[in-house]
C-alpha positions, -999 to 999 in steps of 0.1 A, spaced: -57 435 485 -49 471 493 -53 482 529 -75 511 517 -102 487 506 -125 470 532 -143 449 506 -132 436 472 -151 414 448 -133 397 418 -148 379 388 -181 371 406 -206 350 387 -240 338 401 -265 317 382 -302 310 389 -323 285 369 -326 300 334 -308 333 341 -273 346 349 -278 372 376 -241 383 379 -216 380 352 -179 384 361 -185 414 384 -157 434 399 -165 457 429 -144 475 455 -153 496 485 -129 518 505 -128 519 542 -149 546 558 -167 557 526 -203 558 514 -204 537 482 -237 537 462 -247 509 439 -271 517 411 -287 499 382 -320 489 366 -342 464 383 -328 430 375 -293 444 371 -280 422 400 -276 447 428 -294 428 455 -279 395 443 -244 410 446 -252 422 482 -267 388 491 -235 371 480 -213 394 499 -234 391 531 -238 353 530 -274 350 520 -261 330 491 -234 308 507 -199 300 496 -201 274 468 -233 288 453 -213 313 432 -180 316 413 -154 342 421 -137 357 451 -151 380 479 -126 395 503 -136 413 535 -110 431 556 -83 414 536 -95 378 540 -114 357 515 -149 350 530 -164 316 535 -198 326 547 -225 299 550 -251 323 563 -257 359 573 -248 348 609 -212 343 598 -210 377 581 -226 395 611 -200 378 633 -174 392 610 -187 428 613 -208 430 581 -246 436 583 -272 440 556 -305 460 560 -329 445 534 -355 465 515 -381 441 528 -379 444 566 -370 413 585 -384 422 619 -407 400 639 -439 422 639 -453 408 671 -422 412 693 -411 444 710 -384 467 698 -358 455 722 -366 418 716 -361 424 679 -328 443 685 -312 412 702 -330 384 684 -304 358 675 -278 372 698 -297 376 731 -277 386 762 -276 357 786 -268 350 823 -262 315 836 -275 301 803 -308 321 805 -319 352 786 -311 383 806 -342 404 796 -332 433 819 -298 436 802 -314 435 768 -338 463 778 -311 484 794 -287 480 764 -315 489 739 -317 526 751 -283 538 737 -289 520 705 -322 537 700 -307 571 709 -280 565 683 -304 560 655 -327 588 667 -357 566 677 -376 578 707 -401 550 711 -402 529 743 -382 497 738 -412 477 749 -433 490 719 -445 462 696 -429 467 662 -461 463 642 -476 493 659 -449 516 644 -446 533 610 -424 518 583 -398 546 588 -395 538 625 -392 501 618 -364 509 594 -345 525 623 -350 494 644 -334 473 616 -304 497 616 -301 497 654 -301 459 653 -273 459 628 -251 483 648 -258 463 680 -234 438 665 -206 463 661 -208 462 623 -178 477 604 -197 476 571 -234 483 567 -253 475 535 -285 494 529 -308 479 502 -332 506 491 -334 521 526 -356 551 516 -380 533 492 -408 532 518 -401 565 534 -414 600 527 -390 629 520 -386 640 556 -379 605 569 -355 599 540 -335 630 548 -332 618 585 -320 584 574 -294 599 550 -282 621 579 -278 590 600 -257 573 573 -235 604 572 -231 601 610 -220 564 606 -194 576 581 -180 600 607 -177 572 632 -156 552 607 -183 528 596 -183 519 559 -217 520 542 -229 506 509 -263 519 497 -284 506 469 -308 532 457 -329 542 426 -333 578 439 -304 594 420 -308 628 438 -301 610 471 -272 591 456 -255 622 444 -261 640 477 -245 613 498 -221 592 478 -183 592 479 -182 567 450 -207 551 427 -208 517 409 -232 510 380 -244 475 373 -262 466 341 -275 432 331 -255 415 358 -222 432 348 -202 460 365 -202 488 339 -183 516 356 -173 531 389 -170 568 397 -149 584 425 -168 616 431 -137 633 447 -120 630 413 -149 636 390 -184 651 393 -211 630 378 -246 641 366 -278 622 368 -279 619 330 -245 601 330 -257 577 357 -289 570 338 -270 564 306 -248 539 323 -278 522 339 -300 518 308 -273 518 281 -289 548 263 -298 585 267 -330 590 287 -337 627 283 -371 628 298 -378 611 331 -416 615 325 -434 608 293 -453 637 276 -491 637 284 -518 655 265 -548 659 288 -582 649 274 -604 651 304 -641 644 303 -670 643 328 -669 630 364 -670 592 365 -661 584 401 -670 603 432 -666 597 469 -685 618 494 -681 622 532 -660 590 536 -651 579 571 -631 549 583 -620 537 617 -590 517 628 -596 479 624 -584 472 660 -590 505 678 -626 513 668 -626 548 684 -596 559 663 -608 577 630 -583 570 602 -602 588 574 -622 618 584 -650 630 562 -631 628 529 -646 638 496 -631 637 461 -640 631 425 -622 618 393 -630 626 357 -628 604 326 -593 604 312 -578 620 343 -549 611 365 -555 622 401 -528 619 427 -530 618 465 -500 632 484 -492 638 520 -469 627 548 -465 591 560 -496 582 580 -518 607 562 -545 580 556 -541 578 518 -536 541 515 -562 533 542 -588 554 523 -581 536 490 -582 502 505 -614 508 524 -631 521 492 -618 490 473 -643 465 488 -637 472 525 -602 459 523 -592 480 554 -607 494 585 -639 493 606 -672 511 601 -666 526 567 -693 550 558 -700 575 531 -712 575 495 -695 562 463 -708 571 428 -696 553 397 -707 570 364 -734 589 383 -749 558 400 -745 552 437 -727 519 443 -713 498 472 -686 472 471 -690 444 496 -656 429 489 -626 433 465 -642 408 440 -673 429 439 -652 460 433 -634 443 404 -666 432 388 -680 467 389 -650 483 372 -624 491 399 -588 479 399 -564 483 428 -526 478 429 -513 477 465 -481 495 477 -471 462 494 -467 441 462 -451 411 480 -478 407 507 -510 420 491 -502 422 454 -486 388 445 -487 352 454 -450 347 456 -450 309 454 -469 309 421 -456 315 386 -458 347 366 -486 334 344 -509 326 373 -502 359 390 -512 378 358 -544 359 353 -558 352 387 -581 382 389 -597 375 355 -604 337 356 -642 342 347 -631 359 315 -607 331 307 -631 303 314 -658 286 294 -687 270 313 -667 273 345 -636 255 331 -604 275 326 -593 278 290 -555 272 295 -546 282 259 -564 315 263 -548 320 297 -514 315 281 -521 338 252 -533 366 275 -503 362 299 -479 362 270 -496 393 256 -491 413 288 -456 399 293 -446 414 259 -466 446 262 -451 455 296 -417 440 288 -416 418 318 -381 403 321 -385 366 329 -370 335 314 -405 319 312 -440 325 323 -436 294 344 -409 312 365 -419 318 401 -427 354 406 -406 356 438 -375 351 415 -381 383 396 -367 417 404 -388 443 421 -396 463 390 -407 432 371 -428 420 400 -445 455 398 -452 449 361 -468 416 369 -491 433 394 -500 459 368 -506 432 342 -530 414 365 -550 446 370 -549 456 334 -562 422 323 -592 427 345 -599 459 324 -610 483 351 -626 517 344 -611 532 375 -575 522 382 -561 528 418 -523 524 420 -506 529 454 -469 538 451 -466 524 416 -429 531 413 -416 524 448 -382 507 447 -378 506 410 -354 522 386 -358 552 363 -361 531 331 -389 509 346 -405 541 361 -407 556 326 -424 524 313 -450 524 341 -457 561 336 -463 554 299 -487 525 308 -507 549 330 -508 575 302 -520 549 277 -548 540 301 -562 575 303 -558 579 265 -583 550 263 -608 570 284 -601 552 317 -593 571 349 -563 566 372 -559 574 409 -523 574 422 -511 574 458 -475 587 457 -449 598 482 -427 612 454 -439 648 449 -420 653 417 -437 622 403 -472 634 414 -467 669 399 -453 656 366 -479 629 360 -512 642 375 -539 665 362 -549 673 398 -534 666 432 -554 660 465 -533 667 496 -541 646 527 -529 647 563 -542 632 596 -570 614 576 -584 647 561 -582 660 526 -566 694 532 -570 707 497 -567 701 459 -543 717 434 -543 717 396 -512 706 379 -504 741 368 -503 755 404 -487 725 422 -452 728 436 -435 707 462 -435 736 486 -473 743 481 -481 706 487 -462 704 519 -475 737 532 -510 726 525 -505 693 542 -487 706 574 -498 742 579 -531 751 561 
């Protein structure tokens, strides 16, 4: 192995039951560079990083992984961390009920005379938090912080172990634009300090702004690598390498056919579930028309998700009040089941915790919101259940070896399609989707946008919560802007720009 490469992968193959996730992959990373890894969902990116970092131990794959010139023999991530390699997963691995500084040193606590030295842990946490730009008190409980700040705790934990190679798996997927830029700046600082970084991302504008080199995976194979110092690469070239074809339009064409108001919320207020004096949604009012896509935008913590969850059968908060009208009739939803029965559908931003049952198979996850429709005299018709699950698997092109496959084994994009299938099978009139394309690739995004367009063509209405302003502007008929629990204004598609949305959220 050349001294210029800190990591080299040769002929790597990894199989799971019924599927080959990696097929003879070659991959090299130079010392001190930022190397971006891109590909569609299911291309093998996370699997490759999990092999490199010891999540999948030596012996569970074929091929060679060399780190700092030596072939690795990792049996767990503890071995790779000891070697100077750390991975920050897309799904955060913090313990939510412990403090920041306890999370920082969890697994490698500082000890004195065989006992944990809590004072030393607390003292040593301050420089780590300063380094990542986090100004919270180290004693703060992690679950009380935003996702963006939790991400910084994960990074601080990785560098507390003197990592020489940091792997970031979709680090900005859960962040808004401002938080994303701060994190990218932090990665650039790591590069200046000589730390090598690998970043998996579906946000191609971020990739091109930060990468020294790019590798594309497709269907478990390494397709091509680009050294950006030698050759400039466009988003279109990357997309073509990812999907194997030209994808000229990132958003499908939409012909608006908007009718009368079918859903309206008036004077909606919601309080924090634990701190009952803290108002999370403040006197919000909005409406949605038949055949319309309406987006809600705003900075992290604006109250968008909390408002939608509280409307959907009191799934969030305390003391929700206000009025809800469905097709001109005032309604109330006692619980999510009641909301579904009255024509509302909801897809959570947190698909793994609130959207899916990870230990169940694909078929069950698709059908479990529609069991009354699939039953006769209270007995589930298993043939009908299978037909419906197969129908949605094919319609949404869910990549799975079988409907009996556990949903936790699917890629993020295919998991998202399973959640959408479940909601579509329930046949809602009003479809609420929270961050529908978070952490998924451009090809899968296009497919999901097309699904939403097909819904409004059928006369249904869609409410989208999105942190991606370009997505909201391109897909929506109208955009509501929220901040600090209040609706600050509304823009028609023709007048919406990213600058106007942010100005309305933060200044107006």
